[in-house]
N, C-alpha and C positions, 0 to 999 in steps of 0.2 A: 847803845847809844842813849843817853839820857833816861834810862829806865826808871830810876828813882822818881821821875816827874809824873808816872802813870800810876794811879791808884789801882786800876784794873789788873796790871801785872802782878800776878801771885806765883808763888813758887811752884804750884802744880798745874797752871794753865799756859797752855801754849797757843798764841793767837795767830793764824794764818789767813784771816780772811779780810785784810786790809782792803782789797778791791771792793768789798761790800760797803763797810764802813770802817772807821778807825777809833781807837781808844783817844781819850781826851786827856791832855796835861792838866796838872793842878790849876796852872795859871789861867786856862781857858774856863774851867769849871769855877774857879773864884770869882772871875769877871763876871759871870752869869749871876753868881748868888750875890755879888755884890750890888748888881743892878736892882734885883728883887728885893734886896734888903736895906739899902741905903740910899737909893735915888730913883725910885720907880715913878716913872712919869711918862706921857706920851710924847711922841717926837713931832715937832713941827706943829704943835697945838697950843702951848700954854705960854704964859707971860710972866713966869715965876722962876726962881733960883733953879731948883731942881729939873724943872723942864728945860731949861737953858743949857744945863748940863747934860740932859739926854741928847738935846739938838747937837750940841758940840761933839760928843762922843759918837754919835751915828754918823754925822757927815764927815768926821776924822776918818771913818772906816773907809769911806768912798775913797778918800786921797789915799789911804794904805793900799787899797786893792789896785788902784791906779798905778801906784809905784811898783806894786808887786809883779804886775804884768805889763808894766811899761807902756801904759795907755797915753795918748797925748792929753787927755783931759779927765778929770773926775766926774765930768758930765755924761761921759760915755760908760760910767758903771751904774747898772741898775740892779737893785737887790730884788730877788726872787725867792720862791721856796725851794729851788734846787735846779739841777741841770735839766730835768725833765721840763718843769714850768719854762724855762728859758728858751729851750728848742721849740716848744710848742708856741711860744710868743713870736719867735722869729718866722716860723712857718706860717702860722694862721693870722699874725697881725702885720707882717711885712710882705712875705712872699705871695699872698693873695692879691696884692695890688701890683707886685713886681713882676710876677709871672702871668703868662696867658697860656690858653689853651694850645696844647702841642709842644709847647716849650719842655725841656728835657733837664732832669735832675740826675746827677750820678752819686751813687753811694756803693757800699760793698755789702756783700753777705755776711761779714763779720762785724757788722755795726750792732751796738746796743738797741734794744726796742725803742728808746727814746728818740733815736736818731733814724729810725724807720717807720714807724706807725703814723707820725704825723704827715710823713711824704706819702705814705699810702693813702691816707685820708684826703690829702689835698689832691691827689690823682683822680679819686673818685668824686670829689667835689667840682674841681676846675678842668680836668681833662689834660692836666699836665702829664708827662711820661717819666716814671721812674726807671732808671737803668742801672745795671750792676756793673762795676769796674771788675774785669777778671783779675784773679790774684795769681801769684806765681807758685812754684812748688811748695814753698814753705808759709803759703797763705798771707803774703804781704802784698801790698799795694807798690807798683813801680810806675815812674813817670810815663815810661813809654806805653803802660797799658791805658793810663788816662788818655794819651796823646791819641791812641787808636780808638777811642770812644767818642772824642769830641768832635762836634759838628756844629752847623750854623744855629741848631736849636739848642744847643746846650747853653743853660743859662745860670746854673748853680752846681757845685760839687760840695758834698757835705760828708765829712769824715771825722772819725775819731783819731785825735792825734797819737794815743795809745790804744788799742782795742783791749776789751776787758776779759777776753778769752785766749787769743792768740798772744796778746802782750807784745805786738810788734810796734815800733816807734815808726810812723810814716815821715817820709822826707818831706815835710810841710814846706820848709822854704823853697825848695825846687819845685813843688806842685803850685805854689801860690804865685810864684813868678810866670810860669807858663799860663796859669788861668788867667792873670790880671793882664798879661799880653793878648789875650783873646777875649777880653771885657766879660770874663766868667767870675761870679761871686764865690768866696769861699766860707763856707761854714765850718767851724770846729767845734767837736764835742772834747771838752778838755777835762771830763770828770776823771779820768785815769792819768793824765799827764800834768795837770797844773799841781797837783799835790806831791808829784815826784822829781819834776825837773824845771829848770829855769824857763819861764814862759815869758815871750817878747812879742807882743801882737804888732808892733811896729815892724821889727826886725822880720818878722814872718808874713807881713802884710795880711794879717787875718780880718775879715769883714765882721764876722760875727764870732764869738767865742761864748760857750756856756760851761759852767763848773759848778760843784757843790762843796758847801763847807764841811760836812760831816765826812767826806773821804779824805780831809786834808787836816785832822785833828780838832775840827770844829763841831759845833753842835748840829743836830739834824734840822730840817725844815727851814734852812736858808741856803741860798746860792747866788750867783752871779750871771747876769746876761751882759756881756759887754758887746758893744757894736760902734762901728764907726759913725761919729756925729752926724754926718750927712745922711746915713741910713736910718738911725734913730728917730732923727727930725722928720722922716717920712712915714715912720711906723704908727699904727694906731693903738690905742690904750688897750690892753687885755682885761683890764677891770675898771669900772666907773664907780666912782664914790667920792667920800670925803679924802682932803688932802691932795687930791690931784687936779683940782679945778681952782681957778681963780675966782670965778663968779659964774653964776647962773640965775636967771630971772623968770617970771611967770610966763614971759612972752617967747620963751623957749630959746632965748639966746644963752650961749655957752662959751665960756673961755677957759681953755685948759692951761695948766701950769707948762712951763718949759721942760725940755728933757733934763734929768731923768725922773723928776718928781711925777711927771705926768703918767708913769707907768707903776707908781707905788700908792695906788689907790687903798685908803682904809688904814687901820693899825697895822704896821709891818711888825715881823718877828724882832723886836727891838733887842731883846736879849739875845737872840740868835746873831744878828749883826755884830753887836759888841763881842760876842764869842769868837765871831770869825775874825774880827781884828787882831784879837791876842792869838788866835793860832797862827796867823799869818806873820806876826812879829816873831812868834817862838820858831817858826820854821826858818825865818830870816837869820836867827840868831846863830842857828845851826848850819845853815848855807844850803842851798838847794842842790849845788854840785856835790856837796859832801853826802847829801841824802841819796842822790841817783848813784854815786860811786858805791855807797855802802849796800845798796840793794843789788847792784849788779855782781858785787863780790859774793853776795849770798847765793844769788842765783847760780853763778859759777861753781860754787862750793856743793851746792845741792846736786847740781849735774854730774860733777865729779863722783860724789859719794852714791848717787843713784846708779852708777855703772855697775855696781856690785848687787843690784836686785833684779834677779831674772824675770820676775813676775808682773812689771809695770811697762806700760806704754806710755811714753811722753810725746805730746802731739805738737809741742811749739820748742823744740830744743833750740832751734836757730834764732829765736826772737831775742829782744833786747831788754825788756823791760823786767821788773821783778815779780812776774807773773808765770806760773809754770802749770801747765792743764795735762792732765794724766789719768791713767786708769790702772786699777790692779786687774790684771787680765782675768776674764771671766767673772768679775764680780761687778755688780750693780753699783753704780757711784754712790747712791745714798747710803747702801751698806757699808761701803768702804768709809764713809763719813761717819756713820755710827760707830764702827769700828775703831776708828781714830779717837773719836769722843770719848770711849771708854778710858783712853790715856789722856784726857783732857787736852787733846789736840783739835783746835777749831779750824775746819776748812770749809770750802764751799763744794756743794755737788748739786749737778743738775744740768740745765741748759744755760744758767747765768744770764737770762734775760736777753739772750742772744740765740734766738731759734733758728735761725738760717745757718748757723756754723756747720751744723751737722751736714749740710749739702757740700761743704768744703772738705771736713774731716771724715765724713761718713761714719761718724759716731753721734748719737743723740745727746747722750748724757756724759759728763766728765766730772772729774775731781779737780778743783782749782786751789793752789796755794799762791798767796800773794802777800809780799814781804813789804815792810815798812821800817822806818829808823830805829825802832826799839827791838826789832827781831835779832837773834844772835845765831852764830854758828852751832852752839850748844843745843839750841833748840832744834836746828836741822838735824843734828846727830841723834837727838830721841825720835825724830820723825823718821829717819832713816832705819833706826833700829826697829821701830814699830811695824814699819812697811816689810822689813826683811822677815818678821814673824807672823805675816798675815795669812799664812796657810791655815791657820786655826781660826780665821775670822767669824765663822758661824758657831763655833764653841763661845765666841764672846757674846755676839750681839743677840743669840737666840735665847 
């Protein structure tokens, strides 16, 4: 699908590490080059033509993001450095004032580090209590499991919409309805969902959403924090400096700008923001439903072909997203990755920044393949062929 748009796609390179980052279409690269070569200026700073052009393009990206996730207002869109910064802002600049000692936050053991470590830190600093929602036999979250954990102290549930190792798509609409009926906030890590499926924060009644540009064909170093306006208005700035204040005086009186500029101190990653806009427009041209269907077809194709391989174990066969986690039996995952690299096949090996998953699947390190719109069945055929011949792995990598 649209492979000709990606300069990184070479005849001898097969890239199955899209959960970590994605290739960039020429349209995105050209936009970034255009900014640096044709109208470089700062945003919200100048009173001249090229600065005005930067302002217009930068703020139009906010509108594009708003429509992409169906937010009520572009004022609910904050540009950050990525999912990690967005989640840290939510935890340390909103939840510190929203939560009290003894309040409970529910997560799972299959969350990414960015949706675990900030909560652990808040537990140490404030005395909140982080608890883990039990998973079913397929390592998925079910609404009934959440209901079994909720009590009067439960104030927040923070979940990935799609997890980066198991690849399960959580029933967020059902979860959200139950939580809001019980006055519990929902924080969603959208790093692995927003790039692959239609996202609608109003339909799903999401209170906060975080995602990154580089996992959805955009540049690195830029992401989005979405928050309902009523909550962003209560959130403290994460950074202080130029661009986020209206005035400050020697008598220490300070007036900060309204949301969202209040959260964008200093010079932002302007080129990254403009690249994000082009990435979203590109994805919309293809259609998010088409992308999701393509990935699911690739997943089914791989699983069917993999039945002929006797020496691999698949840990998430019953998940839904385009993520497959496996091991070659009795082979360390990083050795398997090196073996595949010999054939110019790129996968991820290790714990995938999700170090508690091992407590659920009882395996510390795994191999992960993650599909995207430009992957093909022919690439899967090559992967299957190489995996079938993996008995000679150490002859290759040593």
